[in-house]
C-alpha positions in Angstrom: 42.1 -61.1 -43.3 41.4 -64.8 -43.4 39.9 -66.2 -46.6 36.9 -67.6 -44.7 36.2 -64.1 -43.3 36.7 -62.5 -46.7 34.3 -65.0 -48.2 31.7 -64.2 -45.5 31.8 -60.5 -46.1 31.7 -61.0 -49.9 28.6 -63.1 -49.5 26.6 -60.4 -47.6 23.8 -59.1 -49.9 24.2 -55.6 -51.1 21.2 -54.4 -49.1 23.0 -55.2 -45.8 26.6 -54.8 -46.9 26.8 -51.2 -45.7 25.7 -52.2 -42.2 28.2 -55.0 -41.9 31.0 -52.9 -43.2 30.2 -50.0 -40.8 30.1 -52.4 -37.8 33.3 -54.1 -38.9 35.1 -50.8 -39.3 33.8 -49.6 -35.9 35.1 -52.7 -34.1 38.5 -52.7 -35.9 38.8 -49.0 -35.4 38.4 -49.4 -31.6 40.4 -52.6 -31.4 42.9 -52.8 -34.3 44.8 -55.6 -32.5 41.7 -57.8 -32.0 42.0 -61.2 -33.6 39.1 -62.1 -36.0 38.0 -65.6 -36.7 35.0 -67.5 -37.7 33.7 -68.8 -34.3 30.1 -69.6 -34.3 30.1 -69.4 -38.2 30.3 -65.6 -38.1 33.2 -63.1 -37.8 34.1 -62.9 -34.2 36.4 -60.2 -32.8 38.4 -61.2 -29.8 40.4 -59.0 -27.5 41.6 -60.1 -24.1 38.7 -62.0 -22.5 36.0 -60.0 -24.4 34.5 -60.5 -27.8 31.8 -59.3 -30.2 30.5 -60.9 -33.4 28.7 -59.9 -36.5 26.1 -62.1 -38.3 24.3 -61.5 -41.6 20.8 -62.9 -41.0 18.0 -63.4 -43.5 16.6 -59.8 -43.1 19.0 -58.0 -40.8 22.5 -57.8 -39.4 23.2 -58.7 -35.8 25.9 -57.5 -33.4 26.3 -60.2 -30.7 27.7 -59.4 -27.3 26.6 -62.5 -25.4 25.1 -60.5 -22.5 22.2 -58.3 -21.8 24.3 -56.1 -19.5 26.3 -55.0 -22.6 23.3 -53.7 -24.5 20.9 -52.6 -21.7 21.8 -48.9 -22.0 21.7 -49.0 -25.8 18.2 -50.6 -25.7 17.0 -47.9 -23.4 18.3 -45.2 -25.6 17.2 -46.8 -28.9 13.9 -48.7 -28.3 13.0 -48.7 -32.0 16.0 -50.8 -32.9 15.3 -54.5 -32.4 17.4 -56.3 -29.9 17.5 -59.6 -28.2 19.0 -60.7 -24.9 22.6 -60.0 -25.9 22.4 -58.8 -29.5 21.3 -55.8 -31.5 19.6 -56.3 -34.9 19.9 -53.8 -37.6 17.5 -53.7 -40.5 18.4 -52.1 -43.9 17.6 -48.4 -43.5 18.3 -48.3 -39.7 20.5 -45.4 -38.7 23.5 -46.7 -36.8 24.1 -44.7 -33.7 27.8 -45.1 -33.9 28.7 -43.4 -30.6 26.3 -45.6 -28.7 27.5 -48.7 -30.5 31.1 -47.8 -29.6 30.0 -47.9 -26.0 28.4 -51.4 -26.5 31.5 -52.8 -28.1 33.8 -51.3 -25.5 31.6 -52.7 -22.7 31.6 -56.2 -24.3 35.3 -56.2 -24.8 36.4 -54.7 -21.5 33.7 -56.2 -19.2 33.0 -59.6 -20.6 31.7 -61.0 -17.3 29.5 -58.0 -16.5 31.7 -56.3 -14.0 
């Protein structure tokens, strides 16, 4: 892993480290050949034309997909988990619905334009 990415993960506060690690492992588990770089100043996972990114925010961790269509079903199933237009925000203590997150990541990677 790139030193900048390693430094980013090392800088995540302990209270959010478990979330970041779980999301990272989920993405890499689904797409082990994805390239990872620091686009947009956050770890960004690229595979084909699709991508997702992780960001350690001040009080939560975000999974970015850059499109509402990638997370619409997730938002419907999990209305208590905060989400934006194309991102999902996880607070410390949130349960990560891993099966549904796999679907989000797969959709963002395989259907980047919203097909």
